[in-house]
C-alpha positions in Angstrom: 56.3 106.5 148.4 54.0 103.6 147.8 53.1 101.8 151.0 52.8 98.0 151.0 49.3 96.8 151.7 48.8 94.8 155.0 49.0 91.1 154.5 46.5 88.6 155.9 48.0 85.9 158.2 47.8 82.7 156.2 49.3 80.5 158.8 47.2 78.3 161.1 47.9 77.2 164.7 49.8 74.0 164.8 48.5 70.8 166.1 50.6 68.4 168.2 54.1 68.6 166.8 56.7 65.9 166.2 60.3 66.7 165.3 61.2 65.8 161.7 63.7 63.0 161.4 67.4 64.1 161.3 68.0 62.7 157.8 65.4 64.9 156.1 66.9 67.4 153.7 67.0 71.2 154.3 67.9 73.8 151.8 69.1 76.9 153.6 71.8 78.2 151.4 73.2 80.9 153.6 76.1 80.5 156.0 75.5 81.6 159.6 78.4 82.4 161.9 79.0 79.7 164.4 78.7 81.0 168.0 80.4 78.8 170.6 77.9 77.8 173.3 80.0 79.5 176.0 79.8 82.8 174.2 76.1 82.8 173.5 73.9 85.5 175.0 71.1 83.0 175.6 71.1 79.4 176.6 70.0 77.3 173.6 69.7 73.6 174.4 69.3 70.7 172.0 65.8 70.4 173.4 65.1 74.0 172.4 66.3 73.3 168.9 64.2 70.2 168.6 61.1 72.2 169.6 62.0 74.8 166.9 62.4 72.0 164.3 59.1 70.5 165.2 57.2 73.9 165.1 58.6 75.2 161.8 58.0 71.8 160.2 54.4 71.7 161.4 53.8 75.4 160.6 55.6 75.7 157.2 56.7 72.3 156.2 60.4 73.3 156.5 62.8 70.5 157.5 65.8 71.6 159.5 68.8 69.2 159.8 70.8 69.2 163.1 73.5 71.2 161.3 71.2 74.2 161.3 71.3 74.7 165.1 73.6 77.7 164.9 71.6 79.2 162.1 68.4 78.9 164.2 70.1 80.4 167.3 71.4 83.4 165.3 68.1 84.2 163.7 65.8 83.6 166.6 68.1 85.4 169.1 66.9 88.6 167.4 63.3 87.8 168.2 64.2 87.2 171.9 65.9 90.7 172.1 62.9 92.2 170.3 60.4 90.7 172.7 62.6 91.4 175.8 62.9 87.7 176.7 65.9 86.1 178.3 65.2 82.4 177.7 64.4 80.4 174.5 62.0 78.3 176.6 59.9 81.5 177.3 60.0 82.4 173.6 58.7 79.0 172.5 56.0 79.1 175.2 55.0 82.5 173.7 54.7 80.9 170.3 52.6 78.0 171.6 50.2 80.4 173.3 49.2 81.3 169.7 50.7 84.8 169.5 49.7 85.4 165.9 52.1 88.3 165.3 55.1 86.4 166.7 54.2 83.3 164.6 54.6 85.4 161.5 57.9 86.8 162.7 59.1 83.2 163.6 58.3 81.9 160.1 59.8 85.0 158.5 63.0 84.5 160.5 63.5 80.9 159.4 62.8 81.2 155.7 65.5 81.9 153.2 64.9 84.0 150.1 67.3 83.7 147.2 66.0 85.1 143.9 66.8 87.1 140.8 65.2 88.3 137.6 64.9 85.5 135.0 66.5 83.0 137.3 66.7 79.5 135.5 66.1 81.3 132.3 65.4 78.2 130.2 61.8 78.2 131.7 60.7 81.5 130.2 60.8 80.6 126.4 58.6 77.5 127.2 56.2 79.7 129.1 56.0 82.1 126.2 55.4 79.3 123.8 52.6 77.9 126.0 50.9 81.4 126.3 51.0 81.8 122.5 49.1 78.5 122.0 46.3 79.3 124.4 42.9 80.1 123.1 42.3 83.7 122.1 39.9 85.7 124.2 40.8 83.9 127.4 43.0 85.2 130.3 45.8 82.9 131.4 46.3 82.7 135.1 49.7 81.8 136.5 50.5 81.0 140.2 54.0 81.9 141.4 54.1 80.1 144.8 57.4 81.6 146.0 57.3 85.2 145.1 60.0 86.3 147.5 60.9 89.9 146.9 59.2 89.9 143.5 61.8 89.2 140.9 60.2 86.0 139.7 56.6 87.2 139.3 57.8 90.4 137.6 59.9 88.2 135.2 56.7 86.3 134.4 54.9 89.5 133.8 57.6 90.8 131.5 57.5 87.5 129.6 53.8 87.9 129.1 54.2 91.5 127.9 56.9 90.5 125.4 54.9 87.5 124.2 51.8 89.5 123.4 53.6 92.7 122.5 51.7 94.9 124.9 51.8 96.1 128.5 48.3 94.8 129.0 48.5 91.1 128.0 45.7 88.6 128.8 47.6 87.2 131.8 47.1 87.5 135.5 49.7 86.4 138.0 49.0 85.3 141.6 52.3 85.8 143.5 52.4 84.3 147.0 54.9 83.6 149.7 54.7 82.6 153.3 57.2 85.4 154.3 55.2 88.6 154.7 58.3 90.8 154.9 59.5 89.9 151.5 56.0 90.4 150.1 56.1 94.0 151.2 59.3 94.5 149.2 57.7 92.8 146.2 54.6 94.9 146.5 56.7 98.1 146.3 58.6 96.8 143.3 61.6 99.0 143.9 65.1 97.5 143.2 68.6 98.7 143.7 71.0 98.5 140.8 72.7 95.3 142.1 69.3 93.6 141.8 69.0 94.3 138.1 71.1 91.3 137.1 69.1 89.2 134.6 67.5 92.2 132.9 68.6 93.5 129.6 69.0 97.2 129.2 66.0 97.2 126.8 63.8 95.5 129.5 65.0 97.9 132.2 64.1 100.8 130.0 60.7 99.4 128.9 59.4 98.0 132.1 61.0 100.1 134.9 61.1 103.7 135.9 64.6 104.8 136.9 65.0 107.0 140.0 66.8 110.3 140.2 68.2 112.4 143.0 67.9 110.5 146.3 66.6 107.5 144.4 69.4 107.4 141.9 70.6 103.8 141.3 67.1 102.4 141.9 64.4 101.3 139.5 60.6 100.8 140.1 58.4 98.5 138.1 56.0 100.4 135.8 52.4 100.6 137.1 51.2 98.6 134.1 53.5 95.7 135.0 52.6 95.9 138.7 48.9 95.7 137.8 49.4 92.2 136.3 50.5 90.8 139.7 48.4 90.0 142.8 50.6 89.6 145.8 49.2 87.6 148.7 50.4 85.5 151.7 49.8 81.8 151.2 51.2 78.9 153.3 51.5 75.8 151.1 50.6 73.7 154.2 47.4 75.7 154.8 44.1 74.0 154.2 42.6 76.5 151.8 44.9 78.3 149.3 42.1 80.3 147.8 43.6 79.9 144.3 41.4 79.4 141.2 41.4 76.3 139.1 42.3 76.0 135.4 45.7 77.6 135.9 47.9 77.9 132.8 51.0 77.4 134.9 52.3 76.9 138.4 55.8 78.1 139.3 57.0 76.2 142.4 60.7 76.6 141.9 63.3 75.9 144.7 60.5 75.5 147.2 60.1 71.7 147.5 63.8 71.3 148.5 62.8 72.8 151.8 60.3 70.0 152.4 60.6 66.4 153.3 59.3 63.8 150.8 55.9 63.3 152.3 55.3 67.0 152.3 56.5 67.4 148.8 54.0 64.7 147.6 51.2 66.3 149.6 51.8 69.7 147.9 52.2 68.5 144.3 49.1 66.3 144.7 47.1 69.4 145.5 48.6 71.2 142.5 47.3 68.7 140.0 43.6 69.6 140.1 44.4 73.3 139.9 46.1 73.1 136.5 44.2 73.4 133.2 44.5 70.3 130.9 47.4 71.9 129.1 48.8 73.6 132.1 52.5 73.3 133.2 54.2 72.9 136.5 57.7 74.5 136.7 60.1 73.2 139.3 63.6 74.1 140.5 66.8 72.8 139.0 67.4 70.4 141.8 63.8 69.2 142.2 62.2 66.1 140.8 58.6 64.9 140.7 59.6 61.2 140.3 57.5 60.2 143.3 54.4 61.9 141.7 54.8 60.2 138.3 51.1 59.1 138.5 50.2 62.8 138.5 52.9 64.5 136.3 55.2 63.6 133.5 58.3 65.4 132.3 57.7 67.9 129.5 61.1 69.7 129.5 64.0 70.5 131.8 62.3 70.6 135.2 58.9 71.4 133.5 56.0 69.0 134.0 52.6 68.4 132.5 49.7 66.4 133.8 50.0 62.7 133.3 47.3 61.2 131.1 46.1 57.7 130.8 47.6 55.8 127.9 45.4 55.6 124.8 43.4 52.4 124.6 
């Protein structure tokens, strides 16, 4: 079995933290069971929750509303059990002592990963059109900023293969995520049958290897497809992304909804100089770059191109 390569820790120690304001939006789509305070295994005060809100906002840009207190308790309680702690206060002190491994687990616990193959399918024909128009002899580089368990970057790779009619198209994909656990799944590229939604039977046959015996009901991406994707851990709040310039496209879909407006603007401002002159930025269906209209203008449905000065 292919083993996932170890991931570098892309997060940096937080500076002084301030709780994000209560009206900032959060986009956790899962529903956590509500645990009455009297039945909780650990005491979890409002002060504890405010410290968590501040730390995850500082570390990953994620804004938690007060309604997420039960979700936070449910997810972080597992970390207390794992570390043999009995109080949230002790756990948060452990984090602030710069325990690198626990910071990674903390961020992984509080991120939500919802993805599928060819999700928001209207984006892929436009990507294919853009790739066809690029100068021959050049390699198009695409950055997928929220790779999750790999369905999105592999969808990009399939689109590139189908556009150029080969398993070795002139395309390279940087696929990043802050969650190191989902990157391990993406790196393996093995998916159970219930995850194949969005793939045609032809695509499944052409780009995946079906398992047999103990692996029946699973499919693994072909080595040629896997070779097009470079998985790495990147925190969008980190100072250095180590991503090349002249990108043909940046896919940052359903990521900015986790951020407050100042963080959104901070991130897209840093995207602009990384794109090639004809590069495209793909956003999620509920995301808008209206506040960055000086940098980007709408090209299609939640697809943006660099804004250019009006002709004299």
